[in-house]
All heavy atoms as TSV, in Angstrom:
chain	resi	resn	atom	element	x	y	z
A	1	MET	N	N	14.801	2.296	8.751
A	1	MET	CA	C	13.691	2.227	9.676
A	1	MET	C	C	12.766	3.423	9.457
A	1	MET	O	O	13.337	4.530	9.506
A	1	MET	CB	C	14.177	2.062	11.033
A	1	MET	CG	C	13.229	2.042	12.176
A	1	MET	SD	S	12.320	0.493	12.310
A	1	MET	CE	C	13.595	-0.689	12.377
A	2	THR	N	N	11.502	3.196	9.400
A	2	THR	CA	C	10.597	4.340	9.294
A	2	THR	C	C	9.493	4.300	10.414
A	2	THR	O	O	8.762	5.292	10.395
A	2	THR	CB	C	9.853	4.341	7.911
A	2	THR	OG1	O	9.060	3.120	7.822
A	2	THR	CG2	C	10.769	4.342	6.767
A	3	ASN	N	N	9.575	3.360	11.275
A	3	ASN	CA	C	8.582	3.329	12.375
A	3	ASN	C	C	8.878	4.260	13.438
A	3	ASN	O	O	9.922	4.152	14.165
A	3	ASN	CB	C	8.596	1.855	12.887
A	3	ASN	CG	C	7.290	1.552	13.669
A	3	ASN	OD1	O	6.613	2.513	14.227
A	3	ASN	ND2	N	7.007	0.314	13.757
A	4	PRO	N	N	7.973	5.225	13.659
A	4	PRO	CA	C	8.217	6.259	14.769
A	4	PRO	C	C	8.415	5.606	16.174
A	4	PRO	O	O	9.065	6.234	17.036
A	4	PRO	CB	C	6.931	7.100	14.764
A	4	PRO	CG	C	6.411	6.862	13.242
A	4	PRO	CD	C	6.764	5.435	12.988
A	5	ILE	N	N	7.895	4.427	16.405
A	5	ILE	CA	C	8.049	3.766	17.676
A	5	ILE	C	C	9.481	3.577	18.014
A	5	ILE	O	O	9.856	3.393	19.191
A	5	ILE	CB	C	7.204	2.558	17.786
A	5	ILE	CG1	C	7.029	2.185	19.218
A	5	ILE	CG2	C	7.876	1.395	17.050
A	5	ILE	CD1	C	5.990	1.019	19.432
A	6	ALA	N	N	10.357	3.587	17.052
A	6	ALA	CA	C	11.835	3.390	17.362
A	6	ALA	C	C	12.455	4.485	18.188
A	6	ALA	O	O	13.430	4.347	18.819
A	6	ALA	CB	C	12.646	3.255	16.088
A	7	ARG	N	N	11.775	5.692	18.231
A	7	ARG	CA	C	12.200	6.685	19.081
A	7	ARG	C	C	11.847	6.535	20.643
A	7	ARG	O	O	12.375	7.277	21.404
A	7	ARG	CB	C	11.564	8.058	18.574
A	7	ARG	CG	C	12.013	8.521	17.255
A	7	ARG	CD	C	11.468	9.957	16.880
A	7	ARG	NE	N	11.601	10.194	15.559
A	7	ARG	CZ	C	10.633	10.166	14.624
A	7	ARG	NH1	N	9.395	9.955	15.064
A	7	ARG	NH2	N	10.883	10.411	13.440
A	8	ARG	N	N	10.976	5.614	20.851
A	8	ARG	CA	C	10.531	5.405	22.250
A	8	ARG	C	C	11.145	4.299	22.840
A	8	ARG	O	O	11.313	3.131	22.191
A	8	ARG	CB	C	8.942	5.330	22.297
A	8	ARG	CG	C	8.195	6.541	21.776
A	8	ARG	CD	C	6.742	6.528	22.149
A	8	ARG	NE	N	6.065	5.372	21.445
A	8	ARG	CZ	C	5.369	5.561	20.267
A	8	ARG	NH1	N	5.590	6.685	19.576
A	8	ARG	NH2	N	4.816	4.628	19.724
A	9	PRO	N	N	11.597	4.361	24.204
A	9	PRO	CA	C	12.287	3.257	24.804
A	9	PRO	C	C	11.319	2.128	25.160
A	9	PRO	O	O	10.090	2.375	25.128
A	9	PRO	CB	C	12.768	3.919	26.070
A	9	PRO	CG	C	11.963	5.118	26.316
A	9	PRO	CD	C	11.549	5.474	24.926
A	10	GLY	N	N	11.869	0.916	25.310
A	10	GLY	CA	C	11.064	-0.205	25.798
A	10	GLY	C	C	10.459	-1.123	24.827
A	10	GLY	O	O	9.547	-1.761	25.170
A	11	ASN	N	N	10.868	-1.120	23.532
A	11	ASN	CA	C	10.301	-2.034	22.653
A	11	ASN	C	C	11.542	-2.579	21.773
A	11	ASN	O	O	12.696	-2.172	21.940
A	11	ASN	CB	C	9.324	-1.323	21.667
A	11	ASN	CG	C	9.904	-0.200	20.840
A	11	ASN	OD1	O	10.664	-0.416	19.892
A	11	ASN	ND2	N	9.642	0.983	21.262
A	12	ALA	N	N	11.278	-3.544	20.889
A	12	ALA	CA	C	12.223	-4.247	20.225
A	12	ALA	C	C	13.060	-3.490	19.187
A	12	ALA	O	O	14.242	-3.891	18.890
A	12	ALA	CB	C	11.621	-5.432	19.460
A	13	ILE	N	N	12.634	-2.363	18.860
A	13	ILE	CA	C	13.318	-1.558	17.801
A	13	ILE	C	C	13.691	-0.138	18.444
A	13	ILE	O	O	14.172	0.709	17.684
A	13	ILE	CB	C	12.422	-1.296	16.537
A	13	ILE	CG1	C	11.120	-0.634	16.848
A	13	ILE	CG2	C	12.192	-2.548	15.802
A	13	ILE	CD1	C	10.312	-0.046	15.578
A	14	SER	N	N	13.658	0.003	19.713
A	14	SER	CA	C	14.081	1.227	20.360
A	14	SER	C	C	15.537	1.466	20.043
A	14	SER	O	O	16.349	0.622	20.134
A	14	SER	CB	C	13.970	1.073	21.821
A	14	SER	OG	O	12.634	1.015	22.183
A	15	GLY	N	N	15.815	2.758	19.688
A	15	GLY	CA	C	17.171	3.191	19.446
A	15	GLY	C	C	17.721	2.817	17.976
A	15	GLY	O	O	18.794	3.357	17.719
A	16	MET	N	N	16.951	2.120	17.121
A	16	MET	CA	C	17.443	1.912	15.855
A	16	MET	C	C	17.445	3.282	15.019
A	16	MET	O	O	16.619	4.091	15.338
A	16	MET	CB	C	16.599	0.923	15.178
A	16	MET	CG	C	16.704	-0.446	15.833
A	16	MET	SD	S	15.862	-1.715	14.792
A	16	MET	CE	C	17.106	-2.041	13.643
A	17	PRO	N	N	18.317	3.352	14.094
A	17	PRO	CA	C	18.300	4.613	13.204
A	17	PRO	C	C	16.921	4.713	12.436
A	17	PRO	O	O	16.289	3.660	12.033
A	17	PRO	CB	C	19.312	4.357	12.229
A	17	PRO	CG	C	20.116	3.298	12.765
A	17	PRO	CD	C	19.339	2.461	13.712
A	18	ILE	N	N	16.431	5.893	12.428
A	18	ILE	CA	C	15.050	6.097	11.882
A	18	ILE	C	C	15.105	7.265	10.881
A	18	ILE	O	O	15.701	8.334	11.154
A	18	ILE	CB	C	14.063	6.365	12.894
A	18	ILE	CG1	C	12.702	6.494	12.296
A	18	ILE	CG2	C	14.347	7.424	13.861
A	18	ILE	CD1	C	11.490	6.498	13.264
A	19	LEU	N	N	14.482	7.124	9.730
A	19	LEU	CA	C	14.219	8.158	8.762
A	19	LEU	C	C	12.970	8.944	9.247
A	19	LEU	O	O	12.051	8.410	9.655
A	19	LEU	CB	C	14.016	7.734	7.459
A	19	LEU	CG	C	15.082	6.895	6.725
A	19	LEU	CD1	C	14.715	6.202	5.472
A	19	LEU	CD2	C	16.311	7.683	6.535
A	20	ASP	N	N	13.051	10.216	9.366
A	20	ASP	CA	C	12.144	11.121	9.809
A	20	ASP	C	C	10.897	11.260	8.856
A	20	ASP	O	O	10.341	12.459	8.768
A	20	ASP	CB	C	12.523	12.479	10.308
A	20	ASP	CG	C	13.463	12.244	11.566
A	20	ASP	OD1	O	13.250	11.281	12.399
A	20	ASP	OD2	O	14.430	13.150	11.653
A	21	VAL	N	N	10.418	10.267	8.253
A	21	VAL	CA	C	9.352	10.410	7.221
A	21	VAL	C	C	8.113	10.831	7.810
A	21	VAL	O	O	7.213	11.444	7.155
A	21	VAL	CB	C	9.223	9.212	6.331
A	21	VAL	CG1	C	10.438	8.921	5.489
A	21	VAL	CG2	C	8.934	7.949	7.207
A	22	ASP	N	N	7.790	10.391	9.115
A	22	ASP	CA	C	6.620	10.767	9.768
A	22	ASP	C	C	6.427	12.295	9.951
A	22	ASP	O	O	5.310	12.839	10.273
A	22	ASP	CB	C	6.421	10.050	11.108
A	22	ASP	CG	C	7.666	10.417	11.955
A	22	ASP	OD1	O	8.769	10.400	11.545
A	22	ASP	OD2	O	7.320	10.534	13.311
A	23	LYS	N	N	7.542	13.137	9.758
A	23	LYS	CA	C	7.489	14.545	9.979
A	23	LYS	C	C	7.206	15.239	8.635
A	23	LYS	O	O	7.088	16.481	8.546
A	23	LYS	CB	C	8.811	14.999	10.572
A	23	LYS	CG	C	9.051	14.427	11.963
A	23	LYS	CD	C	10.376	15.007	12.472
A	23	LYS	CE	C	10.571	14.367	13.856
A	23	LYS	NZ	N	11.934	14.687	14.472
A	24	ALA	N	N	7.021	14.466	7.572
A	24	ALA	CA	C	6.617	15.032	6.223
A	24	ALA	C	C	5.189	15.451	6.249
A	24	ALA	O	O	4.404	14.929	6.911
A	24	ALA	CB	C	6.944	14.084	5.060
A	25	LYS	N	N	4.751	16.426	5.278
A	25	LYS	CA	C	3.413	16.731	5.117
A	25	LYS	C	C	2.458	15.648	4.575
A	25	LYS	O	O	1.366	15.478	4.932
A	25	LYS	CB	C	3.326	17.852	4.077
A	25	LYS	CG	C	3.885	19.272	4.566
A	25	LYS	CD	C	3.649	20.324	3.622
A	25	LYS	CE	C	4.120	21.598	4.160
A	25	LYS	NZ	N	3.992	22.629	3.232
A	26	SER	N	N	3.089	14.757	3.758
A	26	SER	CA	C	2.368	13.566	3.305
A	26	SER	C	C	3.406	12.543	2.919
A	26	SER	O	O	4.467	12.747	2.602
A	26	SER	CB	C	1.543	13.838	1.941
A	26	SER	OG	O	2.314	14.450	0.937
A	27	VAL	N	N	2.963	11.300	2.979
A	27	VAL	CA	C	3.858	10.137	2.851
A	27	VAL	C	C	3.107	9.204	1.921
A	27	VAL	O	O	1.874	8.877	2.092
A	27	VAL	CB	C	4.184	9.479	4.196
A	27	VAL	CG1	C	5.153	8.265	4.053
A	27	VAL	CG2	C	4.728	10.530	5.190
A	28	VAL	N	N	3.873	8.431	1.055
A	28	VAL	CA	C	3.328	7.470	0.171
A	28	VAL	C	C	4.337	6.227	0.583
A	28	VAL	O	O	5.446	6.250	0.439
A	28	VAL	CB	C	3.339	7.694	-1.192
A	28	VAL	CG1	C	3.054	6.440	-2.112
A	28	VAL	CG2	C	2.576	8.862	-1.676
A	29	VAL	N	N	3.605	5.060	0.900
A	29	VAL	CA	C	4.339	3.833	1.340
A	29	VAL	C	C	4.004	2.889	0.252
A	29	VAL	O	O	2.807	2.664	-0.068
A	29	VAL	CB	C	3.970	3.329	2.673
A	29	VAL	CG1	C	4.570	1.996	2.948
A	29	VAL	CG2	C	4.395	4.358	3.725
A	30	ILE	N	N	4.956	2.246	-0.344
A	30	ILE	CA	C	4.743	1.170	-1.288
A	30	ILE	C	C	5.070	-0.107	-0.570
A	30	ILE	O	O	6.189	-0.279	-0.005
A	30	ILE	CB	C	5.642	1.253	-2.545
A	30	ILE	CG1	C	5.382	2.569	-3.294
A	30	ILE	CG2	C	5.406	0.135	-3.417
A	30	ILE	CD1	C	6.428	2.790	-4.518
A	31	LYS	N	N	4.130	-1.084	-0.415
A	31	LYS	CA	C	4.232	-2.256	0.403
A	31	LYS	C	C	3.320	-3.316	-0.239
A	31	LYS	O	O	2.326	-2.960	-0.843
A	31	LYS	CB	C	3.704	-1.854	1.844
A	31	LYS	CG	C	4.113	-2.959	2.814
A	31	LYS	CD	C	3.895	-2.275	4.243
A	31	LYS	CE	C	3.951	-3.204	5.334
A	31	LYS	NZ	N	4.737	-4.438	5.307
A	32	ARG	N	N	3.802	-4.479	-0.262
A	32	ARG	CA	C	2.919	-5.678	-0.757
A	32	ARG	C	C	1.734	-6.007	-0.037
A	32	ARG	O	O	0.771	-6.450	-0.452
A	32	ARG	CB	C	3.941	-6.880	-0.916
A	32	ARG	CG	C	4.991	-6.791	-2.053
A	32	ARG	CD	C	5.672	-8.033	-2.184
A	32	ARG	NE	N	6.464	-8.213	-0.947
A	32	ARG	CZ	C	7.709	-8.604	-0.842
A	32	ARG	NH1	N	8.403	-8.856	-2.092
A	32	ARG	NH2	N	8.356	-8.765	0.179
A	33	SER	N	N	1.794	-5.885	1.281
A	33	SER	CA	C	0.659	-6.143	2.182
A	33	SER	C	C	0.782	-5.346	3.401
A	33	SER	O	O	1.734	-4.660	3.786
A	33	SER	CB	C	0.619	-7.629	2.372
A	33	SER	OG	O	1.605	-7.839	3.402
A	34	MET	N	N	-0.208	-5.639	4.357
A	34	MET	CA	C	-0.145	-4.880	5.562
A	34	MET	C	C	0.414	-5.793	6.665
A	34	MET	O	O	0.256	-5.546	7.903
A	34	MET	CB	C	-1.611	-4.472	6.073
A	34	MET	CG	C	-2.117	-3.201	5.376
A	34	MET	SD	S	-1.077	-1.773	5.775
A	34	MET	CE	C	-1.562	-1.426	7.486
A	35	GLY	N	N	1.135	-6.768	6.230
A	35	GLY	CA	C	1.823	-7.700	7.175
A	35	GLY	C	C	2.794	-7.065	8.112
A	35	GLY	O	O	3.288	-5.997	7.726
A	36	HIS	N	N	3.102	-7.576	9.144
A	36	HIS	CA	C	3.978	-7.005	10.145
A	36	HIS	C	C	5.508	-7.047	9.450
A	36	HIS	O	O	5.846	-7.908	8.677
A	36	HIS	CB	C	4.155	-7.861	11.406
A	36	HIS	CG	C	2.883	-7.864	12.254
A	36	HIS	ND1	N	2.387	-6.766	12.861
A	36	HIS	CD2	C	1.943	-8.805	12.478
A	36	HIS	CE1	C	1.271	-6.958	13.407
A	36	HIS	NE2	N	0.903	-8.264	13.127
A	37	GLY	N	N	6.217	-5.985	9.871
A	37	GLY	CA	C	7.612	-5.929	9.408
A	37	GLY	C	C	8.529	-6.372	10.478
A	37	GLY	O	O	8.268	-7.345	11.114
A	38	TYR	N	N	9.701	-5.681	10.513
A	38	TYR	CA	C	10.725	-6.096	11.350
A	38	TYR	C	C	10.301	-6.316	12.784
A	38	TYR	O	O	9.451	-5.501	13.400
A	38	TYR	CB	C	11.912	-5.087	11.309
A	38	TYR	CG	C	13.076	-5.445	12.214
A	38	TYR	CD1	C	14.039	-6.270	11.653
A	38	TYR	CD2	C	13.189	-4.933	13.413
A	38	TYR	CE1	C	15.143	-6.577	12.361
A	38	TYR	CE2	C	14.322	-5.186	14.242
A	38	TYR	CZ	C	15.360	-6.038	13.704
A	38	TYR	OH	O	16.424	-6.332	14.436
A	39	ALA	N	N	10.646	-7.426	13.433
A	39	ALA	CA	C	10.286	-7.654	14.843
A	39	ALA	C	C	8.900	-7.890	15.145
A	39	ALA	O	O	8.486	-7.899	16.222
A	39	ALA	CB	C	10.914	-6.644	15.828
A	40	GLY	N	N	8.004	-7.902	14.100
A	40	GLY	CA	C	6.597	-8.174	14.212
A	40	GLY	C	C	5.934	-7.068	14.836
A	40	GLY	O	O	4.774	-7.187	15.420
A	41	ILE	N	N	6.376	-5.848	14.742
A	41	ILE	CA	C	5.824	-4.663	15.349
A	41	ILE	C	C	5.017	-3.896	14.208
A	41	ILE	O	O	5.576	-3.683	13.137
A	41	ILE	CB	C	6.818	-3.749	15.931
A	41	ILE	CG1	C	7.596	-4.455	17.167
A	41	ILE	CG2	C	6.294	-2.427	16.479
A	41	ILE	CD1	C	8.803	-3.744	17.603
A	42	ASP	N	N	3.799	-3.465	14.605
A	42	ASP	CA	C	3.042	-2.543	13.642
A	42	ASP	C	C	3.795	-1.396	13.453
A	42	ASP	O	O	4.330	-0.785	14.395
A	42	ASP	CB	C	1.669	-2.394	14.211
A	42	ASP	CG	C	0.768	-3.603	14.070
A	42	ASP	OD1	O	1.047	-4.365	13.194
A	42	ASP	OD2	O	-0.127	-3.724	14.917
A	43	ASN	N	N	3.736	-0.790	12.243
A	43	ASN	CA	C	4.380	0.514	11.909
A	43	ASN	C	C	3.308	1.636	12.017
A	43	ASN	O	O	2.402	1.603	11.262
A	43	ASN	CB	C	4.960	0.571	10.545
A	43	ASN	CG	C	5.909	1.766	10.329
A	43	ASN	OD1	O	5.631	2.819	10.837
A	43	ASN	ND2	N	6.938	1.434	9.552
A	44	GLU	N	N	3.381	2.490	13.086
A	44	GLU	CA	C	2.412	3.550	13.258
A	44	GLU	C	C	2.366	4.444	12.038
A	44	GLU	O	O	1.240	5.073	11.868
A	44	GLU	CB	C	2.836	4.309	14.450
A	44	GLU	CG	C	2.798	3.638	15.814
A	44	GLU	CD	C	3.327	4.445	16.964
A	44	GLU	OE1	O	3.783	5.595	16.725
A	44	GLU	OE2	O	3.210	3.958	18.110
A	45	LEU	N	N	3.340	4.544	11.190
A	45	LEU	CA	C	3.276	5.441	9.982
A	45	LEU	C	C	2.231	4.990	9.110
A	45	LEU	O	O	1.566	5.833	8.405
A	45	LEU	CB	C	4.793	5.402	9.406
A	45	LEU	CG	C	4.863	6.297	8.105
A	45	LEU	CD1	C	4.858	7.729	8.533
A	45	LEU	CD2	C	6.151	5.931	7.379
A	46	TYR	N	N	1.879	3.775	9.030
A	46	TYR	CA	C	0.989	3.192	8.020
A	46	TYR	C	C	-0.436	3.606	8.406
A	46	TYR	O	O	-1.271	3.603	7.440
A	46	TYR	CB	C	1.087	1.662	8.030
A	46	TYR	CG	C	2.415	1.165	7.480
A	46	TYR	CD1	C	2.706	-0.202	7.692
A	46	TYR	CD2	C	3.384	1.966	6.978
A	46	TYR	CE1	C	3.978	-0.744	7.254
A	46	TYR	CE2	C	4.592	1.514	6.520
A	46	TYR	CZ	C	4.962	0.210	6.709
A	46	TYR	OH	O	6.128	-0.300	6.302
A	47	THR	N	N	-0.756	3.895	9.644
A	47	THR	CA	C	-2.066	4.292	9.924
A	47	THR	C	C	-2.242	5.780	10.228
A	47	THR	O	O	-3.380	6.270	10.580
A	47	THR	CB	C	-2.586	3.466	11.256
A	47	THR	OG1	O	-1.621	3.798	12.309
A	47	THR	CG2	C	-2.619	2.044	10.958
A	48	ASP	N	N	-1.212	6.540	10.070
A	48	ASP	CA	C	-1.135	8.060	10.145
A	48	ASP	C	C	-2.081	8.464	9.036
A	48	ASP	O	O	-1.992	8.074	7.836
A	48	ASP	CB	C	0.194	8.476	9.950
A	48	ASP	CG	C	0.402	9.966	10.323
A	48	ASP	OD1	O	-0.508	10.841	9.691
A	48	ASP	OD2	O	1.248	10.299	11.146
A	49	PRO	N	N	-2.893	9.537	9.341
A	49	PRO	CA	C	-3.989	10.068	8.290
A	49	PRO	C	C	-3.069	10.627	7.019
A	49	PRO	O	O	-3.760	10.705	5.979
A	49	PRO	CB	C	-4.660	11.082	8.996
A	49	PRO	CG	C	-4.620	10.722	10.467
A	49	PRO	CD	C	-3.255	9.985	10.535
A	50	LYS	N	N	-1.993	11.121	7.167
A	50	LYS	CA	C	-1.219	11.783	6.031
A	50	LYS	C	C	-0.419	10.658	5.167
A	50	LYS	O	O	0.174	11.003	4.250
A	50	LYS	CB	C	-0.265	12.855	6.626
A	50	LYS	CG	C	0.846	12.288	7.428
A	50	LYS	CD	C	1.675	13.430	7.915
A	50	LYS	CE	C	2.690	12.889	9.001
A	50	LYS	NZ	N	3.184	13.954	9.789
A	51	THR	N	N	-0.659	9.443	5.548
A	51	THR	CA	C	0.145	8.275	4.839
A	51	THR	C	C	-0.845	7.731	3.772
A	51	THR	O	O	-1.916	7.280	4.121
A	51	THR	CB	C	0.733	7.398	5.758
A	51	THR	OG1	O	1.654	7.859	6.603
A	51	THR	CG2	C	1.386	6.240	4.989
A	52	GLY	N	N	-0.382	7.657	2.630
A	52	GLY	CA	C	-1.102	6.859	1.659
A	52	GLY	C	C	-0.457	5.596	1.287
A	52	GLY	O	O	0.761	5.483	1.243
A	53	MET	N	N	-1.171	4.497	1.354
A	53	MET	CA	C	-0.682	3.148	1.037
A	53	MET	C	C	-0.884	2.684	-0.409
A	53	MET	O	O	-1.893	2.828	-0.952
A	53	MET	CB	C	-1.289	2.122	1.963
A	53	MET	CG	C	-1.041	2.409	3.432
A	53	MET	SD	S	0.611	2.279	4.005
A	53	MET	CE	C	0.962	0.637	3.878
A	54	PHE	N	N	0.107	2.293	-1.011
A	54	PHE	CA	C	0.086	1.814	-2.384
A	54	PHE	C	C	0.599	0.357	-2.469
A	54	PHE	O	O	1.786	0.083	-2.220
A	54	PHE	CB	C	0.981	2.610	-3.383
A	54	PHE	CG	C	0.995	2.215	-4.722
A	54	PHE	CD1	C	-0.178	1.837	-5.422
A	54	PHE	CD2	C	2.043	2.412	-5.534
A	54	PHE	CE1	C	-0.268	1.474	-6.646
A	54	PHE	CE2	C	2.018	2.040	-6.907
A	54	PHE	CZ	C	0.989	1.531	-7.474
A	55	PHE	N	N	-0.260	-0.565	-2.488
A	55	PHE	CA	C	0.007	-2.015	-2.428
A	55	PHE	C	C	0.547	-2.536	-3.691
A	55	PHE	O	O	-0.206	-2.607	-4.616
A	55	PHE	CB	C	-1.161	-2.794	-1.831
A	55	PHE	CG	C	-1.515	-2.336	-0.560
A	55	PHE	CD1	C	-2.634	-1.555	-0.217
A	55	PHE	CD2	C	-0.767	-2.863	0.619
A	55	PHE	CE1	C	-2.949	-1.171	1.040
A	55	PHE	CE2	C	-1.078	-2.478	1.909
A	55	PHE	CZ	C	-2.248	-1.721	2.086
A	56	SER	N	N	1.881	-2.787	-3.761
A	56	SER	CA	C	2.467	-3.218	-4.993
A	56	SER	C	C	3.896	-3.762	-4.635
A	56	SER	O	O	4.423	-3.374	-3.523
A	56	SER	CB	C	2.486	-2.160	-6.023
A	56	SER	OG	O	3.282	-2.498	-7.206
A	57	ASP	N	N	4.461	-4.408	-5.626
A	57	ASP	CA	C	5.984	-4.801	-5.528
A	57	ASP	C	C	6.613	-3.353	-5.628
A	57	ASP	O	O	6.187	-2.503	-6.474
A	57	ASP	CB	C	6.283	-5.662	-6.696
A	57	ASP	CG	C	7.804	-5.738	-6.823
A	57	ASP	OD1	O	8.373	-6.537	-6.066
A	57	ASP	OD2	O	8.284	-5.034	-7.752
A	58	ALA	N	N	7.628	-3.094	-4.834
A	58	ALA	CA	C	8.185	-1.706	-4.893
A	58	ALA	C	C	8.701	-1.266	-6.255
A	58	ALA	O	O	8.565	-0.186	-6.652
A	58	ALA	CB	C	9.429	-1.775	-3.895
A	59	LYS	N	N	9.443	-2.170	-6.894
A	59	LYS	CA	C	9.996	-1.794	-8.331
A	59	LYS	C	C	8.804	-1.528	-9.327
A	59	LYS	O	O	8.887	-0.425	-9.932
A	59	LYS	CB	C	10.830	-2.822	-8.830
A	59	LYS	CG	C	11.563	-2.485	-10.018
A	59	LYS	CD	C	12.542	-3.616	-10.503
A	59	LYS	CE	C	13.265	-3.109	-11.824
A	59	LYS	NZ	N	14.232	-4.198	-12.222
A	60	LYS	N	N	7.906	-2.344	-9.279
A	60	LYS	CA	C	6.717	-2.133	-10.238
A	60	LYS	C	C	6.014	-0.968	-9.809
A	60	LYS	O	O	5.499	-0.113	-10.607
A	60	LYS	CB	C	5.863	-3.393	-10.200
A	60	LYS	CG	C	4.727	-3.273	-11.099
A	60	LYS	CD	C	3.842	-4.505	-11.076
A	60	LYS	CE	C	2.539	-4.416	-11.835
A	60	LYS	NZ	N	1.461	-5.043	-11.252
A	61	GLY	N	N	5.668	-0.850	-8.501
A	61	GLY	CA	C	4.812	0.327	-8.066
A	61	GLY	C	C	5.560	1.625	-8.212
A	61	GLY	O	O	4.871	2.616	-8.678
A	62	LEU	N	N	6.780	1.718	-8.093
A	62	LEU	CA	C	7.478	3.002	-8.403
A	62	LEU	C	C	7.494	3.317	-9.747
A	62	LEU	O	O	7.219	4.547	-10.119
A	62	LEU	CB	C	8.922	2.871	-7.827
A	62	LEU	CG	C	9.673	4.226	-7.758
A	62	LEU	CD1	C	9.057	5.282	-6.913
A	62	LEU	CD2	C	11.188	4.029	-7.122
A	63	ALA	N	N	7.562	2.399	-10.653
A	63	ALA	CA	C	7.554	2.679	-12.050
A	63	ALA	C	C	6.118	3.179	-12.423
A	63	ALA	O	O	5.974	4.044	-13.169
A	63	ALA	CB	C	7.861	1.366	-12.898
A	64	GLU	N	N	5.070	2.521	-11.808
A	64	GLU	CA	C	3.705	3.005	-12.060
A	64	GLU	C	C	3.510	4.417	-11.636
A	64	GLU	O	O	2.866	5.189	-12.253
A	64	GLU	CB	C	2.759	2.073	-11.473
A	64	GLU	CG	C	2.591	0.711	-12.186
A	64	GLU	CD	C	1.756	-0.272	-11.308
A	64	GLU	OE1	O	1.015	0.133	-10.419
A	64	GLU	OE2	O	1.691	-1.444	-11.699
A	65	LEU	N	N	4.060	4.787	-10.439
A	65	LEU	CA	C	3.846	6.039	-9.951
A	65	LEU	C	C	4.600	7.066	-10.791
A	65	LEU	O	O	3.993	8.124	-11.077
A	65	LEU	CB	C	4.434	6.222	-8.576
A	65	LEU	CG	C	3.506	5.614	-7.375
A	65	LEU	CD1	C	4.285	5.678	-6.099
A	65	LEU	CD2	C	2.299	6.355	-7.252
A	66	LYS	N	N	5.733	6.850	-11.232
A	66	LYS	CA	C	6.553	7.542	-12.146
A	66	LYS	C	C	5.804	8.000	-13.460
A	66	LYS	O	O	5.725	9.157	-13.841
A	66	LYS	CB	C	7.869	7.010	-12.393
A	66	LYS	CG	C	8.808	7.834	-13.348
A	66	LYS	CD	C	10.030	7.182	-13.540
A	66	LYS	CE	C	10.867	7.978	-14.558
A	66	LYS	NZ	N	12.089	7.410	-15.032
A	67	THR	N	N	5.138	6.893	-14.029
A	67	THR	CA	C	4.384	7.044	-15.241
A	67	THR	C	C	3.198	7.915	-14.983
A	67	THR	O	O	2.822	8.833	-15.744
A	67	THR	CB	C	3.974	5.763	-15.760
A	67	THR	OG1	O	5.191	5.018	-16.107
A	67	THR	CG2	C	3.102	5.845	-16.959
A	68	ALA	N	N	2.488	7.705	-13.802
A	68	ALA	CA	C	1.276	8.518	-13.531
A	68	ALA	C	C	1.561	9.940	-13.338
A	68	ALA	O	O	0.936	10.816	-13.790
A	68	ALA	CB	C	0.517	7.888	-12.351
A	69	VAL	N	N	2.582	10.226	-12.645
A	69	VAL	CA	C	3.072	11.680	-12.391
A	69	VAL	C	C	3.447	12.333	-13.650
A	69	VAL	O	O	3.081	13.398	-13.888
A	69	VAL	CB	C	4.206	11.780	-11.305
A	69	VAL	CG1	C	4.754	13.100	-11.226
A	69	VAL	CG2	C	3.704	11.240	-9.916
A	70	GLY	N	N	4.097	11.591	-14.481
A	70	GLY	CA	C	4.524	12.100	-15.769
A	70	GLY	C	C	3.350	12.472	-16.668
A	70	GLY	O	O	3.424	13.546	-17.310
A	71	GLU	N	N	2.440	11.694	-16.646
A	71	GLU	CA	C	1.139	11.944	-17.419
A	71	GLU	C	C	0.402	13.181	-16.876
A	71	GLU	O	O	-0.127	13.911	-17.501
A	71	GLU	CB	C	0.218	10.715	-17.506
A	71	GLU	CG	C	0.882	9.535	-18.343
A	71	GLU	CD	C	0.036	8.226	-18.285
A	71	GLU	OE1	O	-0.986	8.237	-17.454
A	71	GLU	OE2	O	0.446	7.291	-18.893
A	72	PHE	N	N	0.374	13.179	-15.557
A	72	PHE	CA	C	-0.282	14.329	-14.889
A	72	PHE	C	C	0.347	15.720	-15.014
A	72	PHE	O	O	-0.363	16.656	-15.277
A	72	PHE	CB	C	-0.383	14.035	-13.394
A	72	PHE	CG	C	-1.084	15.043	-12.651
A	72	PHE	CD1	C	-2.508	15.296	-12.616
A	72	PHE	CD2	C	-0.420	15.964	-11.782
A	72	PHE	CE1	C	-3.181	16.156	-11.887
A	72	PHE	CE2	C	-1.048	16.882	-11.036
A	72	PHE	CZ	C	-2.456	17.032	-11.120
A	73	VAL	N	N	1.695	15.709	-14.929
A	73	VAL	CA	C	2.448	16.929	-15.132
A	73	VAL	C	C	2.559	17.378	-16.519
A	73	VAL	O	O	2.546	18.563	-16.938
A	73	VAL	CB	C	3.855	16.717	-14.551
A	73	VAL	CG1	C	4.805	17.850	-14.730
A	73	VAL	CG2	C	3.762	16.433	-13.093
A	74	GLY	N	N	2.544	16.310	-17.449
A	74	GLY	CA	C	2.471	16.843	-18.837
A	74	GLY	C	C	3.669	16.418	-19.836
A	74	GLY	O	O	3.959	16.652	-20.661
């Protein structure tokens, strides 16, 4: 779970285990679309200014990111 709303009581995902990715300096999310996830709840992480969205299949998108970073780094 990456949705920060899980830390707050009173919703369908309250209390679920959460990765603290929202506390990072920057975040890249690989997702096929902006459709709702688990329990139909919007993920606040996706609209956070420090989050970059990369719309792709996860396996293909990660391979593309790895190649791009490899070319950039040298």
